Every structure is written in structure tokens, then in C-alpha cells.
N, C-alpha and C positions, 0 to 999 in steps of 0.2 A: 504626597507620593515622590519618590526619587526614581528616575529613569535609571536603569542598569547601565554599567559600565560599558562601553562598546569599543571592540578591538578589532582590527583589520587584518593584522598579519598573523601568519603561524607563529613566528617567534613570539609575538606578544601574548597570544593565547596560551603558548606553553608557559610563558611567565606566570600568567595568571593561575593556571593549572597547579604550577609548583608551589605557589605560595598557599594555595589551598590544601595541597597535600602535606605541606609543612605544618599548617596548622591544624592537621589531624582530619580534614574533612573527607567524606566520600562524595563523589560527583556523578551527577546524572546529566546526561546530554539530551536535548530535543533537537533533532534535526528539522528544519523547515525550509522553504522557499519564500517565507514571507508572506504578505497578504494575509495576516493572521485574523482568524475568526474564533469563535467561542469553542470549537473543536480543538483548535491548537492550544488555547488556554487551559482546556482540561487536561493536555498532556503535560503542560507546565506544572499544574497542580499535582498530577501523579508523580512527577520528577521530584518535587519537593517533599513527598512523602517518603521517597526512597533514598533520599541523600541531603547531606547538610548543604551542598552548594549545586545550584541549578544553572546550567549553561545552555543557552538557545541559540542555534545557528541559523543564520538568515543567508541563504545562498540559492539563487536561481540556477540551477546547474544545466549548462547548455549541452552536456554530453548525453542527456536523456531525452533531448529534443531532436525530432527529425528535422531536416531542412523545411518541410511543408508544415511544420507545426507552429504552435502558438508562442515560441520563445520571445518574439518581440513585444507582443501585446500581453504576455503574462502580467497579472496585476502586481504592481510594486508600490508599497506605501511604508518606507522604512520609519519614517516620522509617526506615523499612525501606529505601526507595529511596537515601537518604543514606549508610546505612550500606554498602549494596552499592557505591555509587560511591566510597566512601572507600578501596576496594581496587583502584581503577582509576586510570587517568591522567585525572582529570576535575579540572579546575582551578577550576570554578564552576559553578553551578546557577542558572538563571533560573526561578523558579515565580512568575509573576504571578496575580493573581486576575483573575476574569471582569471585574471593574470596570475593571481596569487595561487590559485588553485590548479591552474594548467599553465605553468610557465614554459615559455620557449624551449622546446627539445622534450617536453612531456611525451612519452611513448609507451606507457604501460596501461593496460585495461583488463578488468576482470571480466571473464566470459562465463557467467552462471549458467548451470544446467538444472536438471532436477525440477525443483518447485517453479523455475522460471519457463518451462516448457508449456506451449500452449497458452489458451486464454489471451491475455494482454499480448505475449510475444507473437501470436499470430496476426496481429494488426500493427504492434509497435516493436518490431524485432531488434531494434536498437535500445530499447527503453532500460530494460534490467541490467546490461552491461553498463549502462551511464550510471544507474542506481547504485549497483554494487561497488562500482570503482569510486564514486563520490563518497559513499558510506566508509568504505576502507580508509579513505584520506582523512574523514572527519574523525574517525575511531583513533586512527594513527597519531593524529595531531593532538587530540584532546584526553586520550587515554581514560575514558570514563568507566566508572563502575557499572552503570547501566546505561542505555539508550531507550528512549520511549518512542513509540510510533503508534499511529492510529490505526485501528482495525479496518477503517473504511477502504484503504488500498491493502486488501488483504493478501493478494498475491506477493506484493511487495515485501510486506512483513515476513511472509514465509520465505522469500528469498534471501533477505537479510540474515534471519535465523538460521537458515542453512550455511550461509557464508561464515558467518561468526563460528559456527559449529565445525565446519569442514576446514577452516584455516586457523583453529585453536585461538581464536581472538579472546582474550580474557575480559569479557563483559557480559552481562545479562542484557537481552533483549525483550522488552516490556511491550506487551500489545494493551491498548486502551480500547474499550467499546466506542462505536461510532457515535457522534453526536448529531443530533437529528432536529430539524425543524418540528413545529407541532403536527405537521401534516404527513412526517415520516421521511422527507427529503433529507438525504445526508448532506451535511454542511460541507461546501467545497469552496475553494477561492474562485473557481471557474463558474460558480452559480451566478455570478455578477453579469456573465455573457447572455444569460436568458432573457428573452423578451417576457413581457407580462402574460402573454398567451402561453408560452412555452413552460413559464413557471408553474402555470395552472397543471399542465400535463405532466411535469415532472415527477409528483410523488408516486404516479402509477408504477414507476420502476420498482420501488420499495414494496410497494402492495403485491405486485405480480410474483416478486422473488420470495415474498412471504408464504404467497399461496403454493409455490413450488416446493419450498421447504417442507410444508405440511403434507404435500402429496408424496415427496420423497421420502420422508420418514416412515410413511404407510408402506411404501414400496420395498424400502431396505429392511425395515423390521420384519417384512415377511408375513405379517399378520398370523403368525403361528406356523407358517408353512415350513417344510424343510429348507435348509439352507441351500441356496442354487446360485449357479454361475451363469454369466453371459455367454452365448454360443461363441466359438472362435471358428470364423470362417477359414477354410483352406488357405494358406498364403500362396502367392505365387513364386516367385523366386527371392529368397530372404537371405542375407547373410547370418549364417549360423552363429557369427561371434557376437550379433546384437541380441539383448535380451528379448523374451517374448513379448508381443504385444498384448496389452489389455484391451477389452472392448467394453464400452458402457453396458449396463443393463439396458435391454430394448425398452422397457417401461419408462425408465428415466428419459431416455432419448424422446419418447413421445411427449413426456410432460414438458420437456425443455422446448420441444417444437411448438406445442400449442402456446406456451408462454411467449414465445418470439412472436406469433401471430397475434396474441393479445395485446402486447405492446404496439405493434404496428397499428392496431385497429384504434388503440388510444391517441394515437397522433405522433409516435415516434418516427422519425425521418428513416432511420436505419436501425437496425440490432445487429451488433457485431457478434454477441454470443449471450446465451443463457445456458449455465452449465452447474451440474452437480458434482462435487469432488469430495474426495477424503479430506478431512479438514486439517490433519497434519501435515500431509505430504502433497495434497493437491493431485493425487493419482486419480484417473477415472473410477467409478464405482463399478465394479465388476462382478460382484457377487453380494447376495443378501447377508443379513446379520448386523444387529444393532450396533452401532457406534457413530461418533461425532461426524457430521457432514457439514460443507459449506456449499451454499448456493451463491454463485457469482454472476454477475450481469454487466454488460455495457451496451449503451444505446445512445442514439444521437437525436438531439432536438435542434434541427436548424444545422448551425454551425458549432454546436457545444456538444461535447461527448462527456456523458454521465457514466460513472461506475458506482456499483453498489454490491453488497453482499449480506447475507444473513446466515445465522447458523441453523442447522436441521438435525 
């Protein structure tokens, strides 16, 4: 096994890309923050199916961490990452420094809306601006034909797809299903923070989300009942220039509230949200009628925040 070539600067990665283009290859990018696990390697394998050259970026992006979050202690193991990538079809690794990505005088930031609204943004309002900005920089520097992301961070995947579509970026965004442990826990670099007791509790998040998905399908399909909409309470004073607000079906609100209580009873310290959304847009589900949905959840075990999602 030969470790992939590692480049640090934007100029060097552009040189690598130029050579690959000269040789006639398509290019797939796998953006990561390192601490690679089996889920990341599944992304690399999917990238290798899409293109003749696979580039993995490793960069712990400071702009998506709030001051109170775990930037300093986020797992880092570049040597281990490179050893894992040596066994995959990874042709080069771009591992820039923060100074390379955000040099003195850097002053531009993407502020996404749409799919970025609600859910994670209610608890990490800084997050998707940081994600969108760094992805735009990664895409601009490497000009890939495709970029591969995991569905485990489903809202992030939707935000990146929206950015690429809205800004006419010439690449495909490919989602790959979440890789899980045998007991259903979604693989995450942050799972190393879990204590032995917390690790036993953690799979309950996926189990409860799957239960919500089954119930949500039944509610939204209507069981053969006529198509219906959620009631719209009369607003107070609302700016007429704003689009009308959608309201979640009450039955789904009740299902999500029960799921929150179940997670608390299972031992989760705090539940940030359990929500059912339209799969493509992440809009609230305001009327019945069969179509793809996504159930998303975020909850804390001690000092570790877990997120997960399932289709419905």
C-alpha cells in the first residue's frame, strides 16, 4: 500500500488538478475534517466509482465552530487517516492549514437560507455559514466534477446542494447513505467522546427516529383519507412582503413530542429536536399526501451531541 500524495497549499492542489485534467481524468472530491472512519471510506469508494481521480480534503474548519464548541478537542489523526486512505482509491490528499484557507484580510462569507433554516441552525446559528463558505472555497480551488457527502449530516447535504444550484457551480453533489454500527448508531468522529454507559444508550436515537418515520408515513399517506392541510392560526402583525408561514401537521407534532419524551426516558441528557421534514427541501410537512420525507434528530449524551436521520 502506498500512501496518497499530500499537498498543503492551494497552488499545489491546483497543480495536481491541472495534471489530472491534462491526462483526461474526471475528478471527485471528498471533503472531510479528518479522524476518518468506515463511513468516510465509503465516501471515498463512491468517489472512485464516479471519477478516475479521487481527492480527499482534510481540514478542521474553524468557521463552523462557535467559541464554546469543541474545535480544540476535535479528533485529529492525520497519520492514521493517511494509512487508511492508502488502502483506498485515493490519489491525493489536500490538507491545508487554517492560515491557507483564511489568510489575513479574509472577509467574505456565504450566508445560506432555505434548507439552512431551522433544525441545526436553531442551536448552531453559525454552522451552515461556515460550512457553505468552506465548501465554496474547496470547490473553487479543486474544480471537481463531483463532490461526495454522507447523508448522516443530512441538512448539511441539502444546504450544499442548494448552494451549488443557486450559485451555478459546475459540479454534482452526491449523497451516500449513512454507515452504521451493528446496533444502528451512526458512525461519527465524535463517537469517541462517549463513555461506555453512554455508548449503550446512543443507539436509541436511531431506533426512535425509525419509529417516528413509520408513524409519519402513516399520517402523511392519510390512510386513504382526503388530502388535508394543517390549520393556519391567524397571525398577529405580519410583514406582507414575507412568504406565508407553513405549519406542521398537528399529528406529526404530537409524534415528535412523544419521541422527545422517549429519548429523555432512555437516558439522553437533552433533546434539541426531533422533526419530520420534506426530504428535498426540509420544509415543514403542512399537508397530507404521499411523498419522500426525512426524520431528523439531535440529542445530547453528557457532553456529546449526536445527530441522525432516516428516510420516511
